C-alpha positions in Angstrom: -0.1 0.0 0.0 1.5 3.6 -1.2 0.8 6.5 1.1 1.3 10.2 0.8 1.3 12.0 4.1 1.0 15.6 4.3 -0.3 18.3 6.8 -0.7 22.0 7.3 -2.1 22.9 3.7 -3.9 25.9 5.4 -6.3 25.8 2.3 -4.0 25.6 -0.5 -3.1 22.7 -2.6 0.3 23.2 -4.3 0.0 21.9 -8.0 3.4 20.1 -7.4 1.7 17.7 -5.0 -0.1 16.1 -8.0 3.1 14.6 -9.2 3.6 12.8 -5.8 -0.1 11.9 -5.3 -0.5 10.1 -8.4 -0.4 6.2 -7.9 -0.8 6.2 -4.1 -3.4 4.2 -2.4 -4.3 6.7 0.0 -3.4 10.3 1.1 -3.2 11.0 4.7 -3.9 14.8 6.0 -2.6 15.5 9.5 -4.7 18.6 10.1 -4.7 22.2 9.4 -6.5 21.5 6.2 -8.0 25.1 5.7 -11.1 24.5 3.5 -13.0 21.4 2.2 -11.7 22.4 -1.2 -8.4 20.9 -0.3 -9.8 17.5 0.5 -11.9 17.7 -2.5 -8.7 18.3 -4.6 -6.7 15.5 -3.0 -9.7 13.1 -3.5 -8.9 13.3 -7.2 -5.8 11.2 -6.8 -6.7 8.8 -4.0 -9.0 8.4 -0.9 -8.1 10.9 1.9 -7.9 10.1 5.6 -7.7 13.3 7.8 -8.0 14.9 11.1 -9.1 18.5 11.8 -6.5 20.9 13.0 -6.4 24.0 15.2 -7.1 26.4 12.2 -10.0 24.3 10.9 -13.5 25.1 11.7 -17.0 24.8 10.4 -17.4 22.2 7.4 -13.8 20.8 7.9 -14.2 20.3 11.7 -17.5 18.6 11.3 -16.2 16.3 8.5 -13.1 15.0 10.5 -12.3 13.8 14.2 -9.6 15.2 16.4 -8.2 11.6 16.6 -8.5 8.7 14.2 -7.5 5.2 14.5 -7.3 2.8 11.6 -5.1 -0.2 10.2 -3.6 -0.8 7.0 -1.5 -4.1 6.1 -1.5 -5.1 9.9 0.0 -1.7 10.9 -2.2 0.1 13.5 -2.2 3.8 13.1 -3.2 6.8 15.4 -3.4 10.2 13.8 -4.0 13.5 15.2 -3.0 17.3 14.4 -1.3 18.3 17.8 0.5 15.5 19.5 3.8 17.3 20.6 6.7 15.1 19.8 8.6 12.1 21.4 9.3 13.0 25.0 7.2 16.2 24.8 3.6 14.9 24.3 0.4 17.0 24.1 -1.8 16.4 27.1 -4.9 15.3 24.7 -2.6 12.5 23.0 -1.3 11.2 26.4 -5.1 10.9 27.4 -6.0 9.2 24.1 -3.2 6.7 24.5 -4.1 6.1 28.3 -7.7 5.6 27.2 -7.4 3.5 24.1 -3.6 2.4 23.9 -0.7 2.9 21.7 -0.3 2.4 17.9 2.5 1.2 15.6 2.7 4.6 14.0 1.7 8.1 15.4 1.1 10.7 12.7 0.7 14.3 13.6 1.4 17.8 12.1 1.0 21.2 13.8 4.6 22.0 14.2 5.5 22.7 10.4 8.7 20.6 11.3 9.2 17.6 9.5 10.1 14.5 11.9 10.7 10.8 11.4 11.4 9.3 14.7 11.1 6.1 16.9 9.5 6.8 20.1 10.5 4.8 22.8 7.9 5.7 25.4 5.1 4.4 23.1 7.1 2.0 21.2 6.1 3.3 17.9 7.2 5.3 14.8 6.5 9.0 14.9 5.5 10.7 11.5 5.1 14.3 11.1 5.4 15.4 7.6 6.0 19.3 8.3 4.0 21.8 6.2 2.9 21.7 2.6 1.0 25.0 2.5 1.8 28.6 2.2 1.3 29.8 5.8 3.8 29.6 8.5 7.6 30.0 9.1 8.6 27.0 7.0 10.9 27.8 4.2 10.5 24.3 2.4 7.3 22.7 1.8 7.5 18.8 3.0 5.6 15.7 2.6 6.3 12.0 3.2 5.7 9.0 0.7 6.0 5.6 1.8 4.9 2.1 1.6 3.2 -0.3 4.1 4.1 -3.8 3.3 3.7 -6.9 5.3 3.1 -5.2 8.4 6.0 -2.5 8.3 6.4 1.0 6.9 9.0 0.9 4.0 10.7 3.0 1.4 10.2 6.2 3.4 10.7 9.3 0.9 10.9 12.8 2.1 9.5 15.3 -0.6 10.8 18.8 -0.5 10.0 21.8 -2.5 10.7 25.6 -2.0 7.8 27.9 -1.1 
């Protein structure tokens, strides 16, 4: 299964995303979507799994949850927008894990900082794709593309392009 992971589009779908979205099985959006037109554009390429972020209101917040859990190819995923980072977790994430357990992969956004890191406390892989929109301090737009195969993420690729 091929995945494109992005976050923090803030209402803008960069046309360069299309090149990387073609051929993936799913697109995961880790919040701060901005407008439903972002989701509609991404759905032209693949089904979208998403959570709302702190800038999302109205239709976006009504369409997506704060936390979502799902399984792909035997891998359990927990996605939320604001999770902190390994060792400095958001309180809502800690409560979610306390109530419902951890996952194999924790996906988040919010920081606009790309991070792929093992998390020893929750025994998982931490994925934050950085930011792919035009709002924020980031100078480079980033996304992640990878495969999930036989119960493991593989062939992780960082995609970067200048703002």
